[in-house]
C-alpha positions, 0 to 999 in steps of 0.5 A, a space after each residue: 852682190 855686196 854694197 858698201 853702204 855710205 852712212 851719213 855723217 853727224 853733220 849730213 845726219 843732223 841736216 838731214 833729220 832737220 830738214 825732214 822734221 821741217 817737212 813734216 811740221 810745215 806739211 802738217 800745220 799748212 794742212 790743218 790751217 787750210 782745213 780750218 781755215 777754207 774746208 780743203 784738205 792739203 790734198 784738194 788744195 795741191 789738185 786745185 793749184 795744179 789746175 789753175 796753174 794751166 789756162 784752161 784748167 784742165 789737166 789729164 788724169 795721167 799728168 795730173 797724178 804724175 806732177 803730184 806723184 800719186 798712185 792711180 788708185 790714190 788720184 782715182 778716189 780723190 778726184 772722185 771725192 772731190 767731183 762729189 763735192 763740185 770742186 772738179 768734174 771728169 771729162 772723158 777725151 774724145 781723141 782717147 776713149 781711155 783717157 780723161 780729163 780733170 776739169 776744175 769748176 766754178 766751185 773749185 775755182 772759188 774755193 781756191 780763190 778764197 783759201 789762197 789769201 790765208 794760205 800765203 799768209 800761213 806760209 809767210 808766218 811758219 816759214 818765209 818770215 824766218 829765212 833771210 833773203 840769201 837763205 830763200 835763193 840758197 833754197 830754191 837752187 838746192 830744190 830746183 837742183 834736186 828736183 830735176 835730179 828726181 825728174 830726169 828719170 833715173 832716180 
């Protein structure tokens, strides 16, 4: 089956490449800042954010893995490293012998509470301070629409 490729126009290519480059630069700088300021990796921070977003501070492995878009092996290895550092705990699921929960510990909660203020300032300095309120609203609408499309299960 031969399919015609819908090549990017110059304008599309320019926008796409700049978007990708922005993500790369922001991700790298935010990651370095987290590491140097709070000794957390970007992955640690992402796990802790998801756990603090739920009232009980616990998520099933598969739900956390899905939220982070991580493969099962990456999830398992990273959580094991965080357990060894005392940031999270692994708890068996009583209703399902095969399932387990990732639970934030007091040390994990303290780590993210200490890291968050500096991280927010870095996000502002690297990104938010350089866009207008209207651009921010536009970015939010675009992001919501693309994320909804990606989460609808057909992509």
